[in-house]
Structures are given as C-alpha cells and as structure tokens.
N, C-alpha and C positions, 0 to 999 in steps of 0.2 A: 116520337118527338115529345109528346106530353109527359111520358114517363121520365124523360131526361130533365124536363122543366121541374117536375115534382121532386126529383132527386136533388137538383141544384138548390131549389128553395129550402128543402129539408136540411141540407148541409149548411146553407147560409144561416138558417135559424139556429142550428146547433152551435155554430161558431159564435154568433152574437150572444146566445144564452151563456155559453162558457165565459166569454169575455166579461159579461155583466156580473156573473157569479164571482169571478176572480176579483173584480173591482170592489164589490161589496165586501168580500172577505178581508181584503187588505185594509179597507177603511174602518172596519169594525174593531173596537177596542183601542184605537189610538187615543192618546190623551186629547189632543185637538191640535189645530194649527197654532193655537195660542199656548202660552206656557202657564203652568200652575205655580203660584208663588205663595209662600207662607213664612211666618215668623216662628221658628222652632225654639222653644225656651229651654231646651236641654241638648246635651251632646247625644249623638245617635250614630248607629253603625249602618253602613251601606256596604254589602259584601264583607270585605275584611278591613275596611277603612273606617275610622272613627272621624265623624264630622263634628266640628264645634257648634254650639248653639248659635243661632243667628237667623237671618233672613235668607231663604233658599228659593231657587227657581228650578223647576223641573220641566224639561222639554224633551221632545223626541230627538234622538241622536241618529236615527236611521230612517230611511224612507218608508219602511213598513210599520214604524211605530213600536217595534219590539225592543229597541235600544233606547234607554233613557239617560239623560245627562242631568245630574243633580249638582247644582253649583251655588256656592255662597254668593250673595249679591255683590260682594267686592272682588269675586273671582279668585280669592286666595285658596279656597278649598273646593274641590270638585271630584266627582266620581261618575263612572259609567256603569250601568247595570242592564242586563237583559231582563225582559219581562214577558209576561203572557197577558193577552187581553182578557178583561172581565166585563161582564154585563151585569148591571145592578138589578137584583130581583125585587128589592123593596122599593118603596116610594121615597126613600131618604133623599136621594139626588142632591147631596151637598158637595160642593167643591172641598176636597179635604185630602190630607195625607194621614195614613193609618200606620201606627207603630205597634210592635209587640214589646211589652216591658217585662223584663225579668230582673227583679231587684232594682238596681239603679242603671241598668243597661237597656237602651232602646234600639230596636231594629226597625228600619223603614221597610214596610211590607207591601203597601198599596198606595196608589195615587189615583184619585177620582176627579174627573173634569166637570161633574155636575149635570151632565147630559145623559147619564145612565151608563156611560162607558168609563172604564178604568183599566189600570195596569197592576198586575201583581208581580213584584220583583222576585227574581230568582233568589232563593233562600241563601243566606250567609252560612258558611261552614261553622261559624261560631254559634249560631242560634240553637241548633239541636243540643249542644252541650249545656246551654243555659236552660233550655226547656227541660232536660233531664234533671238538672239540679233543682229546678222549681218543683217538679213532680215528686222528687225524693224528699224535699223539705216541706211539702204541703202538709204533711201529717203533723209536723211540729210548728206549723204556722210561722215560718221564718220570714219577716218582712224583707230580708235581703234577697230572697229568691222567689218571691211571689210573682205570678203571671198576671198581666193585665193588658187589655187592648186599649190604646190611647189614640184618639182622633184629634188632629189639629186642623181647625178651619182654615181654608186657603181661599185664594181668589184667582181668577184668570187674569192674565197680563197681556 
C-alpha cells in the first residue's frame, strides 16, 4: 500500500514539474503582453517586404510569441514574421529595435522589450545577398555596401 502511495506521489510530482517547465519555456522570449513601439526614420525590410519610414508597433501575433506583427501606426503597412526567443546577456536592457544596414538598406533583425527578453526575426532572403556585397566591397571601402548595426530606441505601449 505505501509503495502505491509513493508511486502515485512520484508520478504527480513528475506531471506537475513537466507542466511548470512547459509554462516557463513558452513564456521565455516573448516580447511581452504589451507592444513595442518606435519611430523608424528610414525605410526598412521585414522578410521580403519594404516598410516605409514611420511609427511602428510590434506585437505578438501568436500565443507562443514566436510570430510577430509589425504594423505602421496608421495600419497602412504591416508584416508578419516568425522569430526565435533571445535572452539578453549584457546589462543593456533597453527597449529597442535592431536593424542591419547594408548601404542604404535596413533589415529589421531583433526586437527587445527591455526586461532581458527579445526576439530575433527569421532572416530575410534578401539579407545574405546584401551581406555578400558588403563583404566583397569592404576592401574598397564602398559606402554603398558597408555593414552597420543600427539600434532605434523604442517604448512599451
């Protein structure tokens, strides 16, 4: 009888532990329940879509936080992109949107919520072409193809 009780308690503990682990994993890396908003002063690319300069709102589009909706404040321009969760290793902890710039083209790559969690967007098919051009032209120092990481300060909404 006591053997049966120990087995039952062990199984119950295992089930509760697994449920907690799954809950923590799904919450990790989500932007937040709030949206990140920023004024982007340049046109930029999300996936294969060019978004015009303006004020943007980034929010979770899926329950697990891996899908992001990037929408202009007036609703005229929007994109959806899958992402992977990130955990900030530095103490930077600013709410921000991170872009990779190649010449005059900007690619949205990360969104950070300021609490140490962020999302890295799936890479655009266009970015590796620009990256290759930048590395090929780095020897001649062409400003049209140079690479730079650009951060735009954002805020929670």
